[in-house]
C-alpha angles and dihedrals in degrees: 000000000000103000098078090052093049090047092053087052092053094252097139103147109104095215091052087048089052096049090049092050092047089051093052093047090048092052090046091052092048091052090048090054091051092054090045088054095048092049103032096163095045107045132043126179127216109212106227102151110123093019097116129063121208089265090058094069124090088191139339091289108028129059120220118254089267089051092050088049092053094049091043090054091054090047091049092049090053093048090047089065090067102047 
């Protein structure tokens, strides 16, 4: 959970916190893509970024049931490509 760390560093502005979180998520996704490219037969990525709207979040970490269902549907669709 990133918010406590940002609070400790004095990053209290919500817009700044969102920008930082998006940066980290973007970098994580880029690194995942590099690993998937290096191991194409061993790792597949289900693209779920942008799946959830603000109302699909139960809190800053967990989606609502509807949000989880939406993400699960994308993961399942990706898995079904390989069966």
